[in-house]
All heavy atoms as TSV, in Angstrom:
chain	resi	resn	atom	element	x	y	z
A	1	MET	N	N	0.851	-1.163	0.000
A	1	MET	CA	C	0.000	0.000	0.000
A	1	MET	C	C	0.901	1.231	0.000
A	1	MET	O	O	1.814	1.339	0.812
A	1	MET	CB	C	-0.894	-0.029	1.249
A	1	MET	CG	C	-1.841	1.127	1.335
A	1	MET	SD	S	-2.868	1.187	2.831
A	1	MET	CE	C	-3.854	-0.271	2.715
A	2	ASP	N	N	0.648	2.142	-0.928
A	2	ASP	CA	C	1.473	3.349	-0.970
A	2	ASP	C	C	1.084	4.309	0.153
A	2	ASP	O	O	0.084	4.124	0.840
A	2	ASP	CB	C	1.402	4.020	-2.341
A	2	ASP	CG	C	0.027	4.563	-2.686
A	2	ASP	OD1	O	-0.828	4.665	-1.791
A	2	ASP	OD2	O	-0.185	4.903	-3.867
A	3	SER	N	N	1.892	5.330	0.353
A	3	SER	CA	C	1.677	6.227	1.492
A	3	SER	C	C	0.361	6.998	1.385
A	3	SER	O	O	-0.287	7.260	2.401
A	3	SER	CB	C	2.851	7.192	1.635
A	3	SER	OG	O	2.958	8.011	0.487
A	4	GLU	N	N	-0.049	7.359	0.174
A	4	GLU	CA	C	-1.318	8.075	-0.011
A	4	GLU	C	C	-2.502	7.176	0.361
A	4	GLU	O	O	-3.438	7.600	1.043
A	4	GLU	CB	C	-1.458	8.563	-1.454
A	4	GLU	CG	C	-2.717	9.339	-1.720
A	4	GLU	CD	C	-2.784	10.677	-1.006
A	4	GLU	OE1	O	-1.732	11.205	-0.624
A	4	GLU	OE2	O	-3.915	11.182	-0.814
A	5	ALA	N	N	-2.457	5.932	-0.065
A	5	ALA	CA	C	-3.526	4.983	0.261
A	5	ALA	C	C	-3.564	4.712	1.765
A	5	ALA	O	O	-4.643	4.617	2.360
A	5	ALA	CB	C	-3.341	3.685	-0.515
A	6	ALA	N	N	-2.391	4.617	2.383
A	6	ALA	CA	C	-2.326	4.381	3.830
A	6	ALA	C	C	-2.907	5.578	4.586
A	6	ALA	O	O	-3.640	5.412	5.562
A	6	ALA	CB	C	-0.893	4.123	4.262
A	7	ARG	N	N	-2.591	6.772	4.123
A	7	ARG	CA	C	-3.110	7.983	4.767
A	7	ARG	C	C	-4.628	8.047	4.641
A	7	ARG	O	O	-5.344	8.329	5.605
A	7	ARG	CB	C	-2.485	9.236	4.149
A	7	ARG	CG	C	-2.915	10.523	4.844
A	7	ARG	CD	C	-2.297	11.764	4.202
A	7	ARG	NE	N	-2.723	11.950	2.817
A	7	ARG	CZ	C	-3.911	12.443	2.453
A	7	ARG	NH1	N	-4.797	12.773	3.351
A	7	ARG	NH2	N	-4.203	12.595	1.184
A	8	THR	N	N	-5.131	7.727	3.464
A	8	THR	CA	C	-6.580	7.724	3.234
A	8	THR	C	C	-7.269	6.690	4.121
A	8	THR	O	O	-8.320	6.963	4.697
A	8	THR	CB	C	-6.884	7.457	1.748
A	8	THR	OG1	O	-6.258	8.469	0.965
A	8	THR	CG2	C	-8.379	7.457	1.477
A	9	ALA	N	N	-6.657	5.521	4.245
A	9	ALA	CA	C	-7.222	4.461	5.094
A	9	ALA	C	C	-7.263	4.909	6.552
A	9	ALA	O	O	-8.269	4.691	7.250
A	9	ALA	CB	C	-6.412	3.179	4.946
A	10	ARG	N	N	-6.193	5.548	7.029
A	10	ARG	CA	C	-6.166	6.043	8.411
A	10	ARG	C	C	-7.239	7.109	8.637
A	10	ARG	O	O	-7.935	7.102	9.652
A	10	ARG	CB	C	-4.790	6.619	8.759
A	10	ARG	CG	C	-3.749	5.582	9.122
A	10	ARG	CD	C	-2.508	6.209	9.729
A	10	ARG	NE	N	-1.887	7.221	8.878
A	10	ARG	CZ	C	-1.025	6.971	7.896
A	10	ARG	NH1	N	-0.669	5.733	7.649
A	10	ARG	NH2	N	-0.512	7.954	7.187
A	11	GLU	N	N	-7.372	8.022	7.674
A	11	GLU	CA	C	-8.381	9.071	7.789
A	11	GLU	C	C	-9.793	8.487	7.783
A	11	GLU	O	O	-10.659	8.933	8.539
A	11	GLU	CB	C	-8.227	10.097	6.667
A	11	GLU	CG	C	-7.002	10.972	6.809
A	11	GLU	CD	C	-6.790	11.898	5.623
A	11	GLU	OE1	O	-7.565	11.834	4.644
A	11	GLU	OE2	O	-5.833	12.691	5.679
A	12	SER	N	N	-10.016	7.487	6.936
A	12	SER	CA	C	-11.329	6.844	6.877
A	12	SER	C	C	-11.656	6.135	8.184
A	12	SER	O	O	-12.785	6.219	8.689
A	12	SER	CB	C	-11.387	5.841	5.722
A	12	SER	OG	O	-11.222	6.495	4.496
A	13	LEU	N	N	-10.667	5.450	8.746
A	13	LEU	CA	C	-10.877	4.770	10.026
A	13	LEU	C	C	-11.149	5.793	11.122
A	13	LEU	O	O	-12.030	5.589	11.966
A	13	LEU	CB	C	-9.678	3.898	10.391
A	13	LEU	CG	C	-9.776	3.179	11.737
A	13	LEU	CD1	C	-11.001	2.270	11.803
A	13	LEU	CD2	C	-8.513	2.394	12.010
A	14	GLU	N	N	-10.418	6.897	11.106
A	14	GLU	CA	C	-10.629	7.934	12.118
A	14	GLU	C	C	-12.040	8.512	12.015
A	14	GLU	O	O	-12.713	8.712	13.029
A	14	GLU	CB	C	-9.579	9.043	11.964
A	14	GLU	CG	C	-9.517	9.989	13.125
A	14	GLU	CD	C	-9.115	9.328	14.435
A	14	GLU	OE1	O	-8.393	8.312	14.429
A	14	GLU	OE2	O	-9.549	9.836	15.486
A	15	LEU	N	N	-12.507	8.746	10.801
A	15	LEU	CA	C	-13.864	9.252	10.600
A	15	LEU	C	C	-14.900	8.236	11.090
A	15	LEU	O	O	-15.844	8.590	11.803
A	15	LEU	CB	C	-14.101	9.583	9.130
A	15	LEU	CG	C	-15.504	10.041	8.761
A	15	LEU	CD1	C	-15.863	11.326	9.495
A	15	LEU	CD2	C	-15.613	10.234	7.255
A	16	ALA	N	N	-14.704	6.974	10.738
A	16	ALA	CA	C	-15.626	5.922	11.186
A	16	ALA	C	C	-15.611	5.810	12.711
A	16	ALA	O	O	-16.664	5.605	13.338
A	16	ALA	CB	C	-15.253	4.585	10.550
A	17	PHE	N	N	-14.441	5.983	13.321
A	17	PHE	CA	C	-14.337	5.903	14.775
A	17	PHE	C	C	-15.083	7.064	15.436
A	17	PHE	O	O	-15.781	6.875	16.437
A	17	PHE	CB	C	-12.868	5.882	15.204
A	17	PHE	CG	C	-12.674	5.753	16.685
A	17	PHE	CD1	C	-13.066	4.601	17.353
A	17	PHE	CD2	C	-12.104	6.772	17.411
A	17	PHE	CE1	C	-12.899	4.477	18.726
A	17	PHE	CE2	C	-11.928	6.661	18.779
A	17	PHE	CZ	C	-12.319	5.509	19.438
A	18	HIS	N	N	-14.951	8.267	14.869
A	18	HIS	CA	C	-15.696	9.410	15.408
A	18	HIS	C	C	-17.205	9.176	15.299
A	18	HIS	O	O	-17.953	9.459	16.237
A	18	HIS	CB	C	-15.309	10.711	14.696
A	18	HIS	CG	C	-13.986	11.258	15.117
A	18	HIS	ND1	N	-13.672	11.572	16.416
A	18	HIS	CD2	C	-12.874	11.541	14.392
A	18	HIS	CE1	C	-12.436	12.026	16.480
A	18	HIS	NE2	N	-11.928	12.008	15.269
A	19	MET	N	N	-17.643	8.653	14.166
A	19	MET	CA	C	-19.068	8.350	13.997
A	19	MET	C	C	-19.511	7.300	15.004
A	19	MET	O	O	-20.588	7.401	15.604
A	19	MET	CB	C	-19.341	7.881	12.565
A	19	MET	CG	C	-19.165	8.969	11.539
A	19	MET	SD	S	-19.190	8.392	9.831
A	19	MET	CE	C	-20.735	7.557	9.728
A	20	SER	N	N	-18.678	6.294	15.207
A	20	SER	CA	C	-18.968	5.232	16.162
A	20	SER	C	C	-19.118	5.805	17.565
A	20	SER	O	O	-20.023	5.417	18.313
A	20	SER	CB	C	-17.837	4.197	16.121
A	20	SER	OG	O	-17.970	3.240	17.128
A	21	ASN	N	N	-18.250	6.738	17.924
A	21	ASN	CA	C	-18.336	7.378	19.245
A	21	ASN	C	C	-19.593	8.221	19.368
A	21	ASN	O	O	-20.239	8.220	20.422
A	21	ASN	CB	C	-17.108	8.238	19.518
A	21	ASN	CG	C	-15.892	7.408	19.845
A	21	ASN	OD1	O	-15.997	6.273	20.274
A	21	ASN	ND2	N	-14.727	7.966	19.609
A	22	MET	N	N	-19.952	8.935	18.306
A	22	MET	CA	C	-21.155	9.763	18.341
A	22	MET	C	C	-22.404	8.901	18.521
A	22	MET	O	O	-23.369	9.311	19.158
A	22	MET	CB	C	-21.263	10.596	17.063
A	22	MET	CG	C	-20.204	11.681	16.984
A	22	MET	SD	S	-20.117	12.485	15.385
A	22	MET	CE	C	-21.660	13.355	15.355
A	23	LEU	N	N	-22.373	7.695	17.960
A	23	LEU	CA	C	-23.492	6.767	18.084
A	23	LEU	C	C	-23.403	5.923	19.355
A	23	LEU	O	O	-24.268	5.075	19.601
A	23	LEU	CB	C	-23.553	5.862	16.854
A	23	LEU	CG	C	-23.849	6.585	15.541
A	23	LEU	CD1	C	-23.632	5.642	14.363
A	23	LEU	CD2	C	-25.260	7.136	15.545
A	24	ASP	N	N	-22.347	6.139	20.126
A	24	ASP	CA	C	-22.138	5.441	21.395
A	24	ASP	C	C	-22.169	3.923	21.228
A	24	ASP	O	O	-22.842	3.208	21.966
A	24	ASP	CB	C	-23.181	5.896	22.423
A	24	ASP	CG	C	-22.782	5.545	23.845
A	24	ASP	OD1	O	-21.568	5.430	24.112
A	24	ASP	OD2	O	-23.682	5.365	24.684
A	25	THR	N	N	-21.406	3.431	20.230
A	25	THR	CA	C	-21.380	1.988	19.972
A	25	THR	C	C	-20.509	1.228	20.961
A	25	THR	O	O	-20.684	0.024	21.138
A	25	THR	CB	C	-20.847	1.687	18.558
A	25	THR	OG1	O	-19.480	2.132	18.474
A	25	THR	CG2	C	-21.674	2.369	17.490
A	26	GLY	N	N	-19.537	1.914	21.561
A	26	GLY	CA	C	-18.633	1.245	22.487
A	26	GLY	C	C	-17.526	0.472	21.799
A	26	GLY	O	O	-16.790	-0.264	22.442
A	27	LEU	N	N	-17.398	0.632	20.482
A	27	LEU	CA	C	-16.348	-0.074	19.739
A	27	LEU	C	C	-15.040	0.700	19.821
A	27	LEU	O	O	-15.027	1.924	19.665
A	27	LEU	CB	C	-16.738	-0.233	18.272
A	27	LEU	CG	C	-17.991	-1.061	17.990
A	27	LEU	CD1	C	-18.342	-0.986	16.513
A	27	LEU	CD2	C	-17.781	-2.503	18.411
A	28	ASP	N	N	-13.938	-0.006	20.052
A	28	ASP	CA	C	-12.641	0.656	20.016
A	28	ASP	C	C	-12.116	0.666	18.573
A	28	ASP	O	O	-12.715	0.065	17.677
A	28	ASP	CB	C	-11.646	-0.025	20.964
A	28	ASP	CG	C	-11.404	-1.498	20.646
A	28	ASP	OD1	O	-11.517	-1.894	19.474
A	28	ASP	OD2	O	-11.095	-2.249	21.581
A	29	ARG	N	N	-11.021	1.375	18.346
A	29	ARG	CA	C	-10.485	1.502	16.977
A	29	ARG	C	C	-10.135	0.142	16.375
A	29	ARG	O	O	-10.395	-0.100	15.209
A	29	ARG	CB	C	-9.255	2.405	16.965
A	29	ARG	CG	C	-9.553	3.861	16.914
A	29	ARG	CD	C	-8.260	4.676	16.764
A	29	ARG	NE	N	-8.552	6.082	16.745
A	29	ARG	CZ	C	-8.675	6.847	17.812
A	29	ARG	NH1	N	-8.531	6.325	19.015
A	29	ARG	NH2	N	-8.948	8.130	17.700
A	30	GLN	N	N	-9.505	-0.707	17.166
A	30	GLN	CA	C	-9.068	-2.010	16.641
A	30	GLN	C	C	-10.271	-2.861	16.231
A	30	GLN	O	O	-10.273	-3.454	15.148
A	30	GLN	CB	C	-8.228	-2.746	17.676
A	30	GLN	CG	C	-7.721	-4.077	17.161
A	30	GLN	CD	C	-6.863	-4.800	18.184
A	30	GLN	OE1	O	-6.702	-4.357	19.315
A	30	GLN	NE2	N	-6.328	-5.928	17.776
A	31	THR	N	N	-11.284	-2.918	17.077
A	31	THR	CA	C	-12.475	-3.704	16.759
A	31	THR	C	C	-13.167	-3.139	15.530
A	31	THR	O	O	-13.566	-3.894	14.630
A	31	THR	CB	C	-13.448	-3.717	17.957
A	31	THR	OG1	O	-12.762	-4.239	19.096
A	31	THR	CG2	C	-14.680	-4.542	17.667
A	32	LEU	N	N	-13.289	-1.824	15.480
A	32	LEU	CA	C	-13.917	-1.184	14.334
A	32	LEU	C	C	-13.131	-1.481	13.054
A	32	LEU	O	O	-13.712	-1.786	12.011
A	32	LEU	CB	C	-14.015	0.327	14.568
A	32	LEU	CG	C	-14.789	1.117	13.542
A	32	LEU	CD1	C	-16.231	0.633	13.445
A	32	LEU	CD2	C	-14.746	2.596	13.890
A	33	SER	N	N	-11.820	-1.434	13.147
A	33	SER	CA	C	-10.970	-1.729	11.997
A	33	SER	C	C	-11.180	-3.161	11.495
A	33	SER	O	O	-11.283	-3.411	10.288
A	33	SER	CB	C	-9.505	-1.520	12.366
A	33	SER	OG	O	-8.660	-1.833	11.296
A	34	VAL	N	N	-11.267	-4.105	12.426
A	34	VAL	CA	C	-11.496	-5.508	12.053
A	34	VAL	C	C	-12.866	-5.664	11.388
A	34	VAL	O	O	-12.998	-6.342	10.363
A	34	VAL	CB	C	-11.369	-6.429	13.290
A	34	VAL	CG1	C	-11.871	-7.828	12.988
A	34	VAL	CG2	C	-9.928	-6.469	13.766
A	35	LEU	N	N	-13.875	-5.022	11.958
A	35	LEU	CA	C	-15.219	-5.117	11.381
A	35	LEU	C	C	-15.272	-4.515	9.971
A	35	LEU	O	O	-15.895	-5.079	9.074
A	35	LEU	CB	C	-16.243	-4.442	12.296
A	35	LEU	CG	C	-16.480	-5.142	13.631
A	35	LEU	CD1	C	-17.312	-4.271	14.555
A	35	LEU	CD2	C	-17.119	-6.501	13.425
A	36	ILE	N	N	-14.603	-3.395	9.778
A	36	ILE	CA	C	-14.553	-2.776	8.450
A	36	ILE	C	C	-13.838	-3.699	7.465
A	36	ILE	O	O	-14.288	-3.886	6.331
A	36	ILE	CB	C	-13.880	-1.391	8.510
A	36	ILE	CG1	C	-14.785	-0.405	9.260
A	36	ILE	CG2	C	-13.553	-0.870	7.113
A	36	ILE	CD1	C	-14.120	0.919	9.594
A	37	ALA	N	N	-12.729	-4.294	7.906
A	37	ALA	CA	C	-11.988	-5.215	7.031
A	37	ALA	C	C	-12.848	-6.418	6.646
A	37	ALA	O	O	-12.825	-6.868	5.492
A	37	ALA	CB	C	-10.706	-5.674	7.726
A	38	LEU	N	N	-13.617	-6.934	7.598
A	38	LEU	CA	C	-14.497	-8.069	7.297
A	38	LEU	C	C	-15.578	-7.670	6.289
A	38	LEU	O	O	-15.912	-8.450	5.393
A	38	LEU	CB	C	-15.126	-8.618	8.580
A	38	LEU	CG	C	-14.159	-9.334	9.528
A	38	LEU	CD1	C	-14.835	-9.628	10.855
A	38	LEU	CD2	C	-13.624	-10.610	8.885
A	39	CYS	N	N	-16.104	-6.458	6.430
A	39	CYS	CA	C	-17.079	-5.963	5.443
A	39	CYS	C	C	-16.430	-5.830	4.070
A	39	CYS	O	O	-17.044	-6.177	3.054
A	39	CYS	CB	C	-17.656	-4.621	5.884
A	39	CYS	SG	S	-18.776	-4.738	7.281
A	40	ASP	N	N	-15.191	-5.333	4.046
A	40	ASP	CA	C	-14.468	-5.205	2.775
A	40	ASP	C	C	-14.251	-6.558	2.102
A	40	ASP	O	O	-14.169	-6.642	0.877
A	40	ASP	CB	C	-13.113	-4.521	2.986
A	40	ASP	CG	C	-13.228	-3.031	3.247
A	40	ASP	OD1	O	-14.308	-2.453	2.982
A	40	ASP	OD2	O	-12.234	-2.440	3.721
A	41	LEU	N	N	-14.171	-7.602	2.912
A	41	LEU	CA	C	-14.001	-8.956	2.376
A	41	LEU	C	C	-15.322	-9.578	1.921
A	41	LEU	O	O	-15.334	-10.681	1.400
A	41	LEU	CB	C	-13.341	-9.868	3.414
A	41	LEU	CG	C	-11.885	-9.560	3.717
A	41	LEU	CD1	C	-11.398	-10.404	4.893
A	41	LEU	CD2	C	-11.022	-9.803	2.479
A	42	GLY	N	N	-16.421	-8.843	2.162
A	42	GLY	CA	C	-17.704	-9.313	1.664
A	42	GLY	C	C	-18.661	-9.853	2.707
A	42	GLY	O	O	-19.751	-10.306	2.350
A	43	LEU	N	N	-18.282	-9.830	3.979
A	43	LEU	CA	C	-19.209	-10.297	5.008
A	43	LEU	C	C	-20.354	-9.307	5.151
A	43	LEU	O	O	-20.176	-8.106	4.980
A	43	LEU	CB	C	-18.494	-10.476	6.341
A	43	LEU	CG	C	-17.837	-11.852	6.534
A	43	LEU	CD1	C	-16.628	-12.012	5.651
A	43	LEU	CD2	C	-17.510	-12.068	7.972
A	44	ASN	N	N	-21.503	-9.817	5.482
A	44	ASN	CA	C	-22.704	-9.011	5.614
A	44	ASN	C	C	-22.616	-8.152	6.874
A	44	ASN	O	O	-22.507	-8.684	7.988
A	44	ASN	CB	C	-23.918	-9.942	5.690
A	44	ASN	CG	C	-25.217	-9.203	5.775
A	44	ASN	OD1	O	-25.342	-8.188	6.421
A	44	ASN	ND2	N	-26.220	-9.755	5.106
A	45	PRO	N	N	-22.680	-6.809	6.736
A	45	PRO	CA	C	-22.576	-5.929	7.901
A	45	PRO	C	C	-23.666	-6.175	8.943
A	45	PRO	O	O	-23.405	-6.091	10.148
A	45	PRO	CB	C	-22.709	-4.520	7.313
A	45	PRO	CG	C	-22.430	-4.661	5.866
A	45	PRO	CD	C	-22.781	-6.067	5.488
A	46	GLU	N	N	-24.872	-6.499	8.507
A	46	GLU	CA	C	-25.948	-6.765	9.463
A	46	GLU	C	C	-25.671	-8.032	10.261
A	46	GLU	O	O	-25.967	-8.103	11.453
A	46	GLU	CB	C	-27.289	-6.854	8.744
A	46	GLU	CG	C	-27.742	-5.514	8.195
A	46	GLU	CD	C	-29.056	-5.592	7.443
A	46	GLU	OE1	O	-29.703	-6.660	7.444
A	46	GLU	OE2	O	-29.435	-4.560	6.870
A	47	SER	N	N	-25.093	-9.022	9.608
A	47	SER	CA	C	-24.729	-10.255	10.317
A	47	SER	C	C	-23.623	-9.987	11.328
A	47	SER	O	O	-23.651	-10.512	12.450
A	47	SER	CB	C	-24.273	-11.327	9.327
A	47	SER	OG	O	-25.320	-11.677	8.468
A	48	LEU	N	N	-22.639	-9.173	10.944
A	48	LEU	CA	C	-21.566	-8.819	11.878
A	48	LEU	C	C	-22.123	-8.063	13.079
A	48	LEU	O	O	-21.728	-8.313	14.221
A	48	LEU	CB	C	-20.500	-7.971	11.175
A	48	LEU	CG	C	-19.599	-8.705	10.188
A	48	LEU	CD1	C	-18.727	-7.716	9.433
A	48	LEU	CD2	C	-18.750	-9.735	10.901
A	49	ALA	N	N	-23.047	-7.146	12.828
A	49	ALA	CA	C	-23.668	-6.396	13.922
A	49	ALA	C	C	-24.401	-7.342	14.864
A	49	ALA	O	O	-24.328	-7.180	16.093
A	49	ALA	CB	C	-24.621	-5.347	13.359
A	50	ALA	N	N	-25.069	-8.332	14.305
A	50	ALA	CA	C	-25.789	-9.304	15.142
A	50	ALA	C	C	-24.811	-10.106	15.999
A	50	ALA	O	O	-25.085	-10.367	17.183
A	50	ALA	CB	C	-26.622	-10.234	14.261
A	51	VAL	N	N	-23.672	-10.462	15.434
A	51	VAL	CA	C	-22.665	-11.216	16.191
A	51	VAL	C	C	-22.111	-10.359	17.329
A	51	VAL	O	O	-21.963	-10.829	18.464
A	51	VAL	CB	C	-21.528	-11.707	15.268
A	51	VAL	CG1	C	-20.354	-12.243	16.057
A	51	VAL	CG2	C	-22.050	-12.763	14.309
A	52	VAL	N	N	-21.810	-9.091	17.042
A	52	VAL	CA	C	-21.293	-8.194	18.077
A	52	VAL	C	C	-22.318	-8.045	19.201
A	52	VAL	O	O	-21.973	-8.135	20.382
A	52	VAL	CB	C	-20.926	-6.812	17.477
A	52	VAL	CG1	C	-20.646	-5.792	18.570
A	52	VAL	CG2	C	-19.723	-6.938	16.550
A	53	LYS	N	N	-23.577	-7.864	18.848
A	53	LYS	CA	C	-24.630	-7.737	19.868
A	53	LYS	C	C	-24.724	-9.009	20.698
A	53	LYS	O	O	-24.869	-8.957	21.920
A	53	LYS	CB	C	-25.976	-7.447	19.211
A	53	LYS	CG	C	-26.120	-6.036	18.727
A	53	LYS	CD	C	-27.485	-5.835	18.115
A	53	LYS	CE	C	-27.656	-4.458	17.546
A	53	LYS	NZ	N	-28.982	-4.277	16.918
A	54	GLU	N	N	-24.656	-10.145	20.043
A	54	GLU	CA	C	-24.751	-11.434	20.748
A	54	GLU	C	C	-23.583	-11.605	21.718
A	54	GLU	O	O	-23.769	-12.023	22.863
A	54	GLU	CB	C	-24.750	-12.575	19.730
A	54	GLU	CG	C	-24.710	-13.950	20.336
A	54	GLU	CD	C	-26.080	-14.567	20.471
A	54	GLU	OE1	O	-27.028	-14.049	19.867
A	54	GLU	OE2	O	-26.186	-15.557	21.193
A	55	LEU	N	N	-22.387	-11.276	21.261
A	55	LEU	CA	C	-21.214	-11.420	22.126
A	55	LEU	C	C	-21.281	-10.484	23.321
A	55	LEU	O	O	-20.845	-10.833	24.421
A	55	LEU	CB	C	-19.933	-11.163	21.328
A	55	LEU	CG	C	-19.588	-12.226	20.289
A	55	LEU	CD1	C	-18.414	-11.775	19.437
A	55	LEU	CD2	C	-19.302	-13.561	20.955
A	56	ARG	N	N	-21.832	-9.306	23.126
A	56	ARG	CA	C	-21.948	-8.353	24.232
A	56	ARG	C	C	-23.033	-8.752	25.222
A	56	ARG	O	O	-22.902	-8.504	26.406
A	56	ARG	CB	C	-22.258	-6.961	23.694
A	56	ARG	CG	C	-21.058	-6.318	23.071
A	56	ARG	CD	C	-21.387	-4.927	22.658
A	56	ARG	NE	N	-20.180	-4.254	22.214
A	56	ARG	CZ	C	-20.162	-3.036	21.745
A	56	ARG	NH1	N	-21.287	-2.352	21.642
A	56	ARG	NH2	N	-19.041	-2.493	21.356
A	57	SER	N	N	-24.108	-9.344	24.733
A	57	SER	CA	C	-25.224	-9.671	25.613
A	57	SER	C	C	-25.033	-10.981	26.358
A	57	SER	O	O	-25.693	-11.231	27.351
A	57	SER	CB	C	-26.530	-9.730	24.819
A	57	SER	OG	O	-26.514	-10.832	23.929
A	58	ASP	N	N	-24.136	-11.821	25.886
A	58	ASP	CA	C	-23.945	-13.138	26.481
A	58	ASP	C	C	-22.478	-13.330	26.850
A	58	ASP	O	O	-21.757	-14.038	26.158
A	58	ASP	CB	C	-24.401	-14.215	25.498
A	58	ASP	CG	C	-24.453	-15.593	26.117
A	58	ASP	OD1	O	-24.578	-15.687	27.348
A	58	ASP	OD2	O	-24.371	-16.574	25.362
A	59	PRO	N	N	-22.017	-12.690	27.962
A	59	PRO	CA	C	-20.618	-12.851	28.347
A	59	PRO	C	C	-20.333	-14.312	28.699
A	59	PRO	O	O	-21.232	-15.024	29.155
A	59	PRO	CB	C	-20.459	-11.946	29.557
A	59	PRO	CG	C	-21.828	-11.722	30.070
A	59	PRO	CD	C	-22.769	-11.900	28.917
A	60	PRO	N	N	-19.109	-14.754	28.474
A	60	PRO	CA	C	-18.781	-16.153	28.779
A	60	PRO	C	C	-18.923	-16.426	30.268
A	60	PRO	O	O	-18.638	-15.565	31.100
A	60	PRO	CB	C	-17.326	-16.299	28.341
A	60	PRO	CG	C	-16.790	-14.911	28.267
A	60	PRO	CD	C	-17.955	-14.010	28.005
A	61	SER	N	N	-19.390	-17.621	30.575
A	61	SER	CA	C	-19.518	-17.998	31.986
A	61	SER	C	C	-18.130	-18.207	32.572
A	61	SER	O	O	-17.160	-18.418	31.858
A	61	SER	CB	C	-20.345	-19.276	32.112
A	61	SER	OG	O	-19.662	-20.357	31.534
A	62	SER	N	N	-18.035	-18.175	33.882
A	62	SER	CA	C	-16.727	-18.326	34.524
A	62	SER	C	C	-16.151	-19.716	34.256
A	62	SER	O	O	-14.951	-19.876	34.135
A	62	SER	CB	C	-16.831	-18.068	36.020
A	62	SER	OG	O	-17.743	-18.966	36.606
A	63	SER	N	N	-17.015	-20.739	34.132
A	63	SER	CA	C	-16.505	-22.076	33.856
A	63	SER	C	C	-15.952	-22.155	32.437
A	63	SER	O	O	-14.936	-22.801	32.200
A	63	SER	CB	C	-17.589	-23.131	34.059
A	63	SER	OG	O	-18.676	-22.909	33.177
A	64	SER	N	N	-16.591	-21.450	31.483
A	64	SER	CA	C	-16.076	-21.426	30.110
A	64	SER	C	C	-14.754	-20.689	30.061
A	64	SER	O	O	-13.816	-21.108	29.392
A	64	SER	CB	C	-17.065	-20.739	29.166
A	64	SER	OG	O	-18.264	-21.442	29.101
A	65	ALA	N	N	-14.661	-19.573	30.778
A	65	ALA	CA	C	-13.433	-18.783	30.782
A	65	ALA	C	C	-12.287	-19.574	31.410
A	65	ALA	O	O	-11.172	-19.563	30.901
A	65	ALA	CB	C	-13.646	-17.471	31.530
A	66	SER	N	N	-12.556	-20.292	32.509
A	66	SER	CA	C	-11.488	-21.061	33.149
A	66	SER	C	C	-11.083	-22.255	32.293
A	66	SER	O	O	-9.928	-22.610	32.247
A	66	SER	CB	C	-11.909	-21.500	34.545
A	66	SER	OG	O	-13.031	-22.345	34.479
A	67	ALA	N	N	-12.053	-22.849	31.570
A	67	ALA	CA	C	-11.719	-23.954	30.675
A	67	ALA	C	C	-10.843	-23.464	29.538
A	67	ALA	O	O	-9.884	-24.113	29.156
A	67	ALA	CB	C	-12.992	-24.603	30.125
A	68	PHE	N	N	-11.168	-22.272	29.023
A	68	PHE	CA	C	-10.350	-21.691	27.953
A	68	PHE	C	C	-8.955	-21.382	28.456
A	68	PHE	O	O	-7.967	-21.679	27.816
A	68	PHE	CB	C	-10.999	-20.415	27.400
A	68	PHE	CG	C	-10.157	-19.730	26.375
A	68	PHE	CD1	C	-10.054	-20.234	25.088
A	68	PHE	CD2	C	-9.470	-18.573	26.688
A	68	PHE	CE1	C	-9.273	-19.609	24.144
A	68	PHE	CE2	C	-8.678	-17.938	25.744
A	68	PHE	CZ	C	-8.578	-18.462	24.474
A	69	ALA	N	N	-8.864	-20.813	29.654
A	69	ALA	CA	C	-7.564	-20.452	30.212
A	69	ALA	C	C	-6.695	-21.689	30.416
A	69	ALA	O	O	-5.521	-21.675	30.111
A	69	ALA	CB	C	-7.748	-19.708	31.534
A	70	SER	N	N	-7.295	-22.772	30.911
A	70	SER	CA	C	-6.497	-23.974	31.143
A	70	SER	C	C	-6.090	-24.625	29.825
A	70	SER	O	O	-4.986	-25.143	29.707
A	70	SER	CB	C	-7.252	-24.962	32.022
A	70	SER	OG	O	-8.412	-25.428	31.370
A	71	SER	N	N	-6.958	-24.582	28.809
A	71	SER	CA	C	-6.575	-25.169	27.524
A	71	SER	C	C	-5.531	-24.316	26.828
A	71	SER	O	O	-4.666	-24.826	26.146
A	71	SER	CB	C	-7.798	-25.365	26.623
A	71	SER	OG	O	-8.327	-24.121	26.232
A	72	SER	N	N	-5.578	-22.987	27.046
A	72	SER	CA	C	-4.595	-22.090	26.438
A	72	SER	C	C	-3.230	-22.285	27.066
A	72	SER	O	O	-2.215	-22.139	26.408
A	72	SER	CB	C	-5.028	-20.638	26.588
A	72	SER	OG	O	-6.222	-20.418	25.887
A	73	SER	N	N	-3.194	-22.579	28.345
A	73	SER	CA	C	-1.909	-22.732	29.022
A	73	SER	C	C	-1.211	-24.023	28.603
A	73	SER	O	O	-0.013	-24.160	28.769
A	73	SER	CB	C	-2.103	-22.707	30.539
A	73	SER	OG	O	-2.881	-23.809	30.953
A	74	ASN	N	N	-1.967	-24.960	28.029
A	74	ASN	CA	C	-1.369	-26.223	27.578
A	74	ASN	C	C	-0.727	-26.105	26.212
A	74	ASN	O	O	-0.036	-26.994	25.779
A	74	ASN	CB	C	-2.430	-27.334	27.549
A	74	ASN	CG	C	-2.917	-27.691	28.935
A	74	ASN	OD1	O	-2.212	-27.510	29.920
A	74	ASN	ND2	N	-4.140	-28.199	29.017
A	75	VAL	N	N	-0.998	-25.014	25.499
A	75	VAL	CA	C	-0.440	-24.814	24.166
A	75	VAL	C	C	0.951	-24.260	24.286
A	75	VAL	O	O	1.188	-23.307	25.008
A	75	VAL	CB	C	-1.356	-23.853	23.346
A	75	VAL	CG1	C	-0.751	-23.601	21.985
A	75	VAL	CG2	C	-2.749	-24.403	23.246
A	76	SER	N	N	1.912	-24.864	23.581
A	76	SER	CA	C	3.303	-24.397	23.659
A	76	SER	C	C	3.614	-23.423	22.565
A	76	SER	O	O	3.264	-23.554	21.471
A	76	SER	CB	C	4.277	-25.539	23.526
A	76	SER	OG	O	3.989	-26.546	24.428
């Protein structure tokens, strides 16, 4: 990516982040960037929004989190 394209991408992300803040979405820059990239790859934005809502409304249980932590610690 040339420097002009990189600058445009940064400006676009910054604009999207400001809009996200105005709408009080609670998305950080990194998450917003990933979601935009997934849309650019052709994923349905409404489906992504539904996934984000689902993940926010259903936090992992403590037993799921501890199972994940123990399985992660076994990976070298």
